[in-house]
C-alpha positions in Angstrom: 115.7 99.9 97.0 112.7 97.9 95.6 109.5 99.5 96.8 105.8 99.1 96.0 102.7 101.1 97.1 99.1 99.9 97.2 96.0 102.0 97.9 92.3 101.4 98.7 89.4 103.2 100.3 86.5 102.9 102.6 83.0 101.7 101.7 79.5 102.3 103.0 76.2 100.6 102.4 73.9 103.3 101.0 70.8 101.2 101.5 69.8 97.6 101.8 71.6 96.4 105.0 69.9 93.5 106.8 67.4 93.1 104.0 70.2 91.8 101.9 70.5 88.8 104.1 67.0 87.7 102.9 67.6 88.0 99.2 66.9 91.7 98.8 69.3 94.0 96.9 71.8 96.4 98.6 73.8 99.3 97.2 77.4 99.9 98.3 79.4 103.0 97.6 83.2 103.5 97.5 84.2 106.3 99.8 87.4 107.9 98.4 87.5 110.5 101.2 88.8 107.8 103.6 91.9 106.0 102.4 94.2 103.2 103.2 97.8 103.0 101.9 100.4 100.3 102.2 104.1 100.6 101.4 106.4 97.6 101.0 110.2 98.0 100.8 112.5 95.0 100.3 115.2 95.0 103.1 117.7 92.1 102.5 119.6 93.1 105.7 116.5 92.2 107.8 116.3 88.7 109.4 112.5 88.5 108.9 109.7 90.6 107.4 108.5 93.5 109.7 105.1 95.1 110.0 104.5 98.8 111.0 100.9 99.7 111.7 98.6 101.4 114.3 97.7 98.0 115.8 101.0 96.1 115.6 104.6 96.8 115.1 107.1 93.9 114.9 108.0 90.7 113.1 105.4 89.4 110.7 105.6 85.9 112.2 104.4 87.2 115.6 101.3 89.1 114.3 98.4 87.3 115.9 94.9 88.2 117.1 93.2 90.7 114.9 96.3 90.7 112.6 96.2 87.0 112.0 94.2 87.2 108.7 96.5 89.9 107.4 99.6 87.9 108.4 98.4 84.8 106.6 97.6 86.9 103.5 101.1 88.5 103.5 102.8 85.1 104.0 101.0 83.5 101.1 101.7 86.4 98.8 105.4 86.5 99.9 105.9 82.8 99.1 104.1 83.1 95.8 105.8 86.2 94.6 109.3 85.9 95.8 111.2 82.6 95.3 114.2 84.2 97.3 111.9 85.2 100.3 113.7 88.5 100.7 112.7 90.2 104.0 110.8 93.4 103.7 109.2 96.2 105.7 105.5 96.6 105.2 103.8 99.8 106.5 100.1 100.2 106.9 98.6 103.7 107.0 94.8 103.8 107.3 92.2 106.4 108.0 89.4 103.8 108.3 88.1 103.2 111.7 87.7 99.5 112.6 84.3 97.9 113.3 82.3 100.8 111.9 80.9 99.2 108.7 83.4 101.0 106.5 85.3 97.9 105.3 88.5 98.5 107.3 89.9 95.0 107.2 89.0 94.5 103.5 90.5 97.9 102.5 93.8 96.9 104.3 93.8 93.6 102.5 93.2 95.2 99.1 96.0 97.7 99.7 98.5 95.0 100.9 97.8 92.9 97.8 98.3 95.8 95.4 101.5 96.9 97.2 103.1 93.4 97.1 102.2 92.9 93.5 103.6 96.4 92.7 106.8 95.5 94.6 107.4 92.5 92.4 106.1 94.1 89.2 103.4 91.5 88.8 100.1 92.0 86.9 97.0 91.9 89.1 93.5 91.4 87.7 90.4 92.5 89.6 89.3 88.9 89.8 92.6 87.7 91.4 92.5 90.8 93.7 89.1 89.8 95.1 90.0 86.1 95.4 93.1 87.0 97.4 91.3 89.5 99.6 88.7 86.8 100.4 91.5 84.7 102.1 92.1 87.4 104.7 88.3 88.2 105.1 87.4 84.6 105.6 89.8 84.4 108.5 88.6 87.6 110.1 84.8 87.3 109.5 84.1 83.6 108.9 81.9 83.8 105.8 81.8 87.3 104.4 79.6 88.4 101.5 82.5 89.8 99.5 80.9 93.2 99.2 83.6 94.9 101.5 86.5 93.7 99.4 84.8 94.4 96.1 83.8 98.0 97.1 87.0 99.0 98.8 88.7 98.1 95.5 86.1 99.5 93.2 85.7 102.9 91.5 81.9 102.8 91.1 78.8 102.1 93.2 77.9 98.4 93.3 74.6 96.6 93.2 74.7 93.5 95.4 72.2 90.6 95.7 73.2 87.6 97.7 74.5 84.7 95.6 74.7 86.8 92.4 77.7 88.6 90.8 78.3 92.2 91.9 77.2 94.7 89.3 78.4 98.3 88.7 75.6 100.8 89.2 75.1 103.9 87.1 75.3 107.1 89.1 74.5 110.6 87.9 74.2 112.5 91.1 75.1 116.0 92.2 75.3 116.1 96.0 77.4 115.2 99.0 77.3 112.4 101.5 78.4 113.1 105.1 79.5 110.1 107.0 79.7 110.4 110.8 81.2 108.0 113.3 79.1 107.6 116.4 82.1 106.4 118.4 80.5 103.1 119.2 81.7 99.9 117.5 78.9 98.4 115.3 77.4 95.2 116.6 76.7 93.5 113.2 76.5 89.9 114.5 74.1 90.7 117.3 71.9 92.9 115.0 71.7 90.2 112.3 70.8 87.6 114.9 68.1 89.8 116.4 66.5 90.3 113.0 66.7 86.6 112.3 64.9 85.9 115.7 62.2 88.4 114.8 61.8 86.8 111.3 61.2 83.4 113.0 59.0 84.6 115.9 57.0 87.3 114.1 57.2 87.0 110.4 54.0 88.8 109.8 55.5 92.0 111.1 59.1 91.5 110.1 58.8 90.3 106.4 57.0 93.5 105.3 59.9 95.6 106.6 62.4 93.5 104.7 60.3 93.7 101.6 59.9 97.4 101.9 63.7 97.9 102.3 64.1 95.9 99.1 61.6 98.2 97.3 63.3 101.3 98.6 66.7 100.0 97.3 65.2 99.6 93.8 63.9 103.2 94.0 67.3 104.5 95.2 69.0 102.9 92.2 66.7 105.0 90.0 67.3 108.1 92.1 71.0 107.9 91.8 70.9 107.3 88.0 68.5 110.2 87.4 69.9 112.8 89.8 66.8 112.8 92.0 68.5 114.0 95.1 65.5 115.1 97.2 63.6 111.9 96.4 66.7 109.9 97.3 66.9 111.7 100.7 63.2 110.9 101.3 63.9 107.2 100.5 66.9 107.1 102.9 64.6 108.5 105.7 62.1 105.8 104.9 64.8 103.1 105.1 65.8 104.4 108.5 62.3 104.1 109.8 62.3 100.4 108.7 65.7 99.8 110.3 64.6 101.4 113.5 61.5 99.2 113.5 63.7 96.1 113.1 65.6 97.2 116.3 69.0 97.7 114.7 69.4 101.3 115.6 70.2 102.6 119.1 70.0 105.8 121.2 73.3 107.3 120.0 72.7 106.6 116.4 69.1 108.0 116.6 70.5 111.1 118.3 72.9 111.8 115.5 70.3 111.1 112.9 67.9 113.6 114.6 70.6 116.3 114.7 71.4 115.8 111.0 67.7 116.1 110.1 67.3 119.2 112.2 70.4 120.7 110.5 68.9 120.3 107.1 69.9 116.9 105.9 67.9 115.7 102.9 67.9 112.2 104.2 69.7 110.4 107.0 70.2 106.8 108.1 72.5 104.3 109.8 74.9 102.4 107.5 76.0 98.9 108.0 75.0 96.5 110.8 73.9 99.2 113.2 73.7 99.4 117.0 76.6 101.8 116.7 79.0 102.4 113.8 78.3 105.2 111.4 75.4 107.2 110.0 75.1 108.9 106.6 73.4 112.2 105.8 72.7 113.7 102.4 73.4 117.3 101.4 72.9 119.2 98.2 75.9 121.6 98.5 79.4 121.6 99.9 78.3 124.3 102.3 75.4 122.3 103.6 77.6 119.3 104.0 80.1 121.4 106.0 77.2 122.5 108.3 76.1 118.9 108.8 79.6 117.7 109.6 80.0 120.6 112.1 76.7 119.9 113.8 77.3 116.2 114.0 80.7 116.7 115.5 79.2 119.1 118.1 76.6 116.4 118.8 79.2 113.8 119.7 80.4 112.2 116.4 84.0 111.5 116.9 84.9 111.8 113.2 83.2 113.0 110.0 84.0 112.7 106.3 82.4 114.3 103.2 82.2 112.4 100.0 81.1 114.3 96.8 78.7 112.0 95.0 79.5 113.5 91.6 83.1 112.1 92.2 82.0 108.5 92.3 
């Protein structure tokens, strides 16, 4: 029985969200603690390819709605890789929550591409992987930046500037990042639109916040390269003040951030579009990270993860 497996992982924006829209840099981190796995098994006895997942179980051809981008991706790869069009069973197992800024759709696409190429014993370059993942992401998100697909398939932090190639970022950091899911779907589109409106109506107040986020991102790149954990935390806190001033936080996110800071976080901020989604909190030790995760769960986070930064 011919089988292939593909894996990927979550991503978070460490710093630079929203400012990146206006030409400032952002830093994205792969989060190996949160995984997606896809298994493909060729099944000649089947009439048509079948999908098994949390969101949909059934024939590939009937996968619509939020599965439409994934279906189109699978169909294109199937026709390109298998001249015989042998039916298969494709199983998606993912720990990534959707619409939380962790790259769920991109991670699924990356794992599917890797699984199908493995099934047919085909070589897959990183460049081709990202190009294929963009097919699915374009259908789901319209015009994505590409940072989700790149980071969910990457093994190192990435430096991202709009319109420029992604660059690997040196990291020499001993610490832990706690990610907590607020339980609210992020509202990236609405948040981006709100900042855009502020930039148009009140540029004198808005532009300095964007510029300061860009400056902080430059500082954070140095912090993670030089193991400046405490200074990194302070810069994350400063970034959150800018994001709050831009109006992209909300009451539940602010509450979790306050709890993390009261529990000893070295620095805490939202990650991604905001107005829901996830927060990140910095800890120096595994014990401190465990305490943060426990406190955040008690405060209403529906899920927490711990990523050792020295493992990036």
